[in-house]
N, C-alpha and C positions, 0 to 999 in steps of 0.2 A: 580667200586673201583679200585682206582691206585693198592692197594696191591694185589688184588686177581688177576690183569693183570699181575703184576710183577710174582706172583709166578707161574703163567700161562705161560709167557715167559722162566722163568727160569727152566720149567719141575718139579716144586715141586708138589708131589703127595699128598694125605690125610695122607698118613702113614709117610710121613716125618715129619708131624706136629702134630701127636697123642701125642707123649710126652709132648710137650709143652702145650698142651690143659689140659693134667692130672696136670702138674705141675702148671699151672693156677687154676685149680679147688683145689687143695691140698692147695696152698697160701689161696685160699677164705676159704677153710674149717678152715685152721689154724687160720686167721683173726675173722672167726665165734666163734671159740672156746674160743678164748681169749676175745671177746665182751661180750660173755654170760656167761662165768663162767663155759663153757662146759669143758675146760681144768683139772677141778679138779675132773670132773667125767668122769672113763674111757668108761663106757658103752656110755653116751651121747657124747662123743668126737668120738667114734669110728662109731656111727651113722651118725655124720655130714661128716667123711671122707668117710663113705661108700655110702651115698648120694651123696656127691660132685663126686665121682669116677663114680657113675651109670650117674650123669647127664651129665659128660664129654663124657663118651661112647655113650651114647643112644641120647643125644639132641644135641652134638656138633660133635663128629668124625664120628659118623654112617650117618650123614646127609651131608657131603661133605666139600669140600674145602671152598666154600664160607662162610659156618657157622664157619667152624675154625677160619677162618680169621677175621671174624667179631667178635667173642668170644675173641680171641687173642687180638684185637685193644682194646676192653672194660675193658681186664685185663691189659694190658701193656702200651698201646698208641700206636701209629702210627710207631714212632720212633723206638720203639723196635722190632714191630712185623717185620718191614722191616729188621732189623737185623737179627730175627729169620728166616725169609724166603732165605735170601741170605747165612746164614749158613746152612739152610736145603738142599739147591740147592748144595752145595758144599760138603757134605756128602754123601757117596755112599748107 
């Protein structure tokens, strides 16, 4: 995958993309809350956000850079992920 190679060539580490993955999961949870009406039920909304956060950590971030890049492409598209990777590379 071109974006994974780009991340590697720029020295991007898993920790550089952790927050982007969590933000993607939060966006997914927000959309799910709105689509299901859970936005009106605090406990259900909290459960959706908690599960999204758990999945972001366990299923994506803890599985390495390749999983992060794939997940982010699915969430945001390749062009935005390229921007995220380049931004992550320039952040200490």
